[in-house]
C-alpha positions as CSV (number, residue, x, y, z in Angstrom):
1,M,106.5,101.3,126.4
2,S,105.9,104.9,125.4
3,G,109.5,105.8,124.7
4,P,112.2,106.6,124.0
5,V,113.1,103.8,121.6
6,V,116.2,103.6,119.5
7,V,115.6,101.7,116.2
8,D,118.4,100.0,114.3
9,R,118.6,101.4,110.7
10,S,121.9,99.7,109.6
11,S,120.1,97.7,106.9
12,W,118.3,100.7,105.4
13,G,119.2,102.0,102.0
14,R,121.2,105.2,102.1
15,L,122.3,107.0,99.0
16,R,124.5,110.1,99.0
17,V,123.5,112.5,96.2
18,T,126.1,115.1,95.1
19,G,126.7,117.2,92.0
20,G,125.9,120.8,90.9
21,D,122.2,120.0,90.2
22,R,121.6,118.1,93.5
23,V,119.3,120.6,95.0
24,R,117.2,121.3,91.9
25,F,117.1,117.6,91.1
26,L,115.8,116.5,94.5
27,Q,113.5,119.5,94.8
28,G,111.7,118.6,91.5
29,L,111.5,114.9,92.2
30,T,110.4,114.6,95.8
31,T,107.8,116.1,98.1
32,V,110.5,117.3,100.5
33,N,111.4,121.0,100.4
34,V,115.1,120.4,99.8
35,Q,115.9,124.0,99.2
36,A,114.8,124.8,102.8
37,L,117.0,122.2,104.4
38,D,119.9,123.8,106.3
39,D,123.1,121.8,106.6
40,G,122.4,119.1,109.2
41,A,118.6,119.2,108.8
42,H,116.4,116.5,107.2
43,G,112.9,116.0,106.1
44,W,110.6,113.0,105.5
45,G,108.6,112.7,102.3
46,A,108.0,110.7,99.2
47,I,108.7,110.1,95.6
48,L,105.4,110.1,93.7
49,S,104.3,108.9,90.3
50,P,103.0,111.5,87.9
51,K,99.5,110.6,89.1
52,G,100.5,111.4,92.7
53,R,100.8,107.8,94.0
54,V,103.5,106.9,96.5
55,L,106.4,105.1,94.9
56,S,108.8,105.4,97.8
57,V,108.9,106.9,101.3
58,I,112.2,108.6,102.0
59,D,114.1,110.8,104.4
60,I,116.4,113.4,102.9
61,A,119.2,114.8,105.0
62,H,121.5,117.7,104.1
63,R,125.0,116.7,104.8
64,G,127.7,119.2,103.7
65,D,128.0,119.3,99.9
66,G,125.5,116.5,99.4
67,F,122.2,115.0,100.6
68,V,121.6,111.5,102.0
69,V,118.4,109.8,100.8
70,A,117.4,107.0,103.2
71,C,114.6,104.4,102.9
72,E,113.6,101.1,104.3
73,P,115.5,98.0,102.9
74,A,112.7,96.8,100.7
75,L,112.7,100.2,98.9
76,A,116.5,100.7,98.5
77,E,116.9,99.3,95.0
78,K,113.6,100.7,93.7
79,T,114.5,104.2,95.1
80,Q,117.9,104.2,93.5
81,Q,116.4,103.2,90.2
82,L,113.9,106.0,90.4
83,L,116.6,108.5,91.1
84,E,118.8,107.3,88.3
85,R,115.8,107.2,85.8
86,Y,115.1,110.9,86.4
87,A,118.7,112.0,86.4
88,V,119.0,112.1,82.6
89,M,120.5,115.5,82.0
90,D,121.3,116.5,85.6
91,D,124.7,116.9,87.1
92,V,124.2,114.5,90.0
93,A,126.0,111.5,91.3
94,F,124.8,108.7,93.6
95,E,127.0,106.9,96.1
96,P,125.5,104.0,98.2
97,L,126.4,104.2,101.9
98,A,126.7,101.3,104.3
99,G,127.5,100.8,108.0
100,P,125.7,101.2,111.3
101,A,122.9,103.7,111.6
102,H,120.0,104.3,114.0
103,Q,116.9,106.4,114.6
104,L,115.8,107.8,118.0
105,W,112.1,107.9,118.6
106,P,111.5,110.0,121.7
107,D,107.8,109.0,121.6
108,A,105.2,108.3,119.0
109,K,104.7,112.0,118.2
110,G,108.4,112.4,117.5
111,A,109.0,109.4,115.3
112,W,108.4,111.3,112.0
113,A,110.6,114.1,113.2
114,A,113.6,111.8,113.8
115,G,116.3,111.5,111.2
116,I,118.6,108.7,110.4
117,V,121.8,109.0,112.5
118,E,125.0,107.4,111.2
119,G,126.8,105.2,113.6
120,P,125.9,102.5,116.1
121,H,123.9,102.9,119.3
122,P,124.2,100.5,122.3
123,D,120.4,100.5,122.8
124,A,119.3,100.0,119.2
125,R,116.5,97.5,118.7
126,P,115.5,95.7,115.5
127,D,112.3,96.5,113.6
128,T,110.9,93.2,114.9
129,D,111.1,94.3,118.5
130,E,107.6,94.4,120.1
131,A,108.2,97.9,121.6
132,V,109.4,99.3,118.3
133,E,106.3,97.8,116.5
134,R,103.9,99.3,119.0
135,M,105.4,102.7,118.8
136,R,105.5,102.4,115.0
137,L,101.8,101.8,114.9
138,R,101.0,104.6,117.3
139,A,103.1,107.0,115.2
140,G,101.7,105.8,111.9
141,F,105.2,105.3,110.7
142,L,104.6,103.6,107.4
143,R,105.9,100.3,106.3
144,Y,105.9,100.1,102.5
145,G,104.0,97.1,101.1
146,L,101.8,97.0,104.2
147,D,100.6,100.5,105.1
148,V,101.3,102.2,101.8
149,D,102.1,101.3,98.3
150,E,101.5,102.5,94.7
151,D,97.8,102.5,95.3
152,H,97.9,105.2,97.9
153,F,98.3,109.0,97.8
154,P,100.5,110.8,100.4
155,F,97.5,112.8,101.8
156,E,95.9,109.6,102.9
157,T,98.8,108.9,105.2
158,P,100.7,110.7,107.9
159,L,102.9,112.1,105.1
160,A,100.1,114.6,104.7
161,A,101.5,116.6,107.6
162,M,104.9,116.9,105.8
163,L,103.6,118.0,102.4
164,D,104.8,121.5,101.6
165,Y,102.3,123.3,99.4
166,G,104.6,126.3,98.8
167,K,107.7,124.5,97.6
168,G,106.9,124.6,93.9
169,C,106.6,122.0,91.2
170,Y,107.6,118.4,91.6
171,V,106.6,115.0,90.1
172,G,103.0,114.2,91.1
173,Q,102.3,117.6,92.5
174,E,99.2,118.4,90.5
175,P,96.8,115.7,91.8
176,V,98.1,116.2,95.4
177,F,97.4,120.0,95.2
178,R,94.0,119.4,93.6
179,V,92.8,117.1,96.4
180,H,94.3,119.5,99.0
181,A,92.4,122.5,97.5
182,Q,89.1,120.5,97.2
183,G,89.4,118.7,100.5
184,N,87.9,115.5,99.1
185,A,90.2,112.7,100.2
186,A,88.2,109.4,100.2
187,R,90.1,107.6,103.0
188,T,92.8,108.2,105.6
189,L,95.0,106.1,107.9
190,R,93.9,105.8,111.5
191,L,95.0,103.9,114.6
192,L,92.4,101.5,116.0
193,V,92.4,100.0,119.5
194,V,90.6,96.7,119.0
195,D,89.1,94.9,121.9
196,G,90.5,91.4,122.7
197,A,94.0,90.0,122.5
198,D,93.5,87.6,119.6
199,P,95.7,88.5,116.6
200,L,94.0,90.1,113.6
201,A,94.2,88.5,110.2
202,A,96.0,90.4,107.4
203,K,93.7,92.8,105.6
204,A,90.9,92.3,108.2
205,P,87.8,94.3,107.1
206,V,86.5,97.2,109.1
207,A,82.7,97.8,109.4
208,H,80.7,100.8,110.6
209,P,76.9,101.4,111.0
210,A,77.2,104.0,108.2
211,K,79.2,101.8,105.9
212,D,79.7,98.0,105.9
213,N,82.9,98.3,103.9
214,A,84.4,101.0,106.0
215,G,88.1,100.1,105.6
216,V,90.8,97.5,105.9
217,V,93.6,96.8,108.5
218,T,97.1,97.1,107.2
219,S,99.3,96.3,110.3
220,S,98.6,95.2,113.9
221,A,100.2,94.1,117.1
222,L,99.3,93.3,120.7
223,A,98.9,96.5,122.7
224,E,100.9,97.2,125.9
225,D,98.0,96.2,128.1
226,G,97.9,92.7,126.7
227,S,94.1,92.9,126.4
228,S,93.7,94.8,123.1
229,V,95.3,95.1,119.7
230,L,96.7,98.1,118.0
231,A,96.0,98.3,114.3
232,L,96.5,100.7,111.4
233,A,93.6,100.9,109.1
234,Y,92.4,103.0,106.2
235,L,89.0,104.3,107.0
236,H,86.4,105.8,104.6
237,R,85.7,109.5,105.2
238,T,82.3,108.8,106.7
239,T,83.8,106.7,109.4
240,W,87.2,108.2,110.2
241,D,86.3,110.7,112.9
242,P,88.6,110.3,116.0
243,G,86.8,109.1,119.0
244,G,84.3,107.1,117.0
245,T,83.9,103.3,117.0
246,V,84.1,100.7,114.3
247,T,84.1,96.9,114.2
248,V,87.0,94.8,113.1
249,A,86.3,91.1,112.5
250,G,83.3,91.4,114.8
251,R,85.3,93.1,117.6
252,P,84.6,96.7,118.8
253,A,87.5,99.2,118.1
254,R,88.1,102.9,119.0
255,V,89.3,105.2,116.3
256,L,92.3,107.4,117.1
257,E,94.0,110.1,115.1
258,L,97.7,109.6,114.3
259,P,100.1,109.9,116.1
260,A,98.3,108.5,119.1
């Protein structure tokens, strides 16, 4: 199924941020260019550690006199704690939101452009739906704890396309800008199409003629054709070229750039 797919986001953490310092606060804490968001607009990004590692993957939506920060359920408490920790002298207030919500993915390329829409949708599917998972993999839509965590930089993931290098200072900016300027990322996330329908073990190793330890699989699911497996994997820079081939658990796999 190539799309569109409506994904249920009712269980996602959503936090409304208000107060006189709301723009400056979020601008200096996240990778999203909050100042550039018109009312009704949104942007995907991250909260980083001072060393540039991904602490949370978030969407920030401008809604009237406030902003709504959304994240997957496993990150809700952590994200709120991060916001509250940094809001020491800032005029900001946080209000948790609840109720039905959804996200419309027109296709894999549009998944990262889709915001969180308040309200129910009759065609909403859970994250566990097979069609949702396949499109998530083709989009490289990250699942925290599987595809990204505090050991990863945003430029190693599809978040790289959403980094704004002209927005000004924010927490973790310096190491991100340094790697961008030098162009020396060591690994990046790719989609693999692995021959055979047998499931892949968690953290299955990836091999390449140029490098035995070429990477590791993070997520996988049976492909639409039923005869191959889609897998997200971090690949070393010497093996990540789209169109190339690698081996996963002894099985040939094609390397595709995200979204695919």
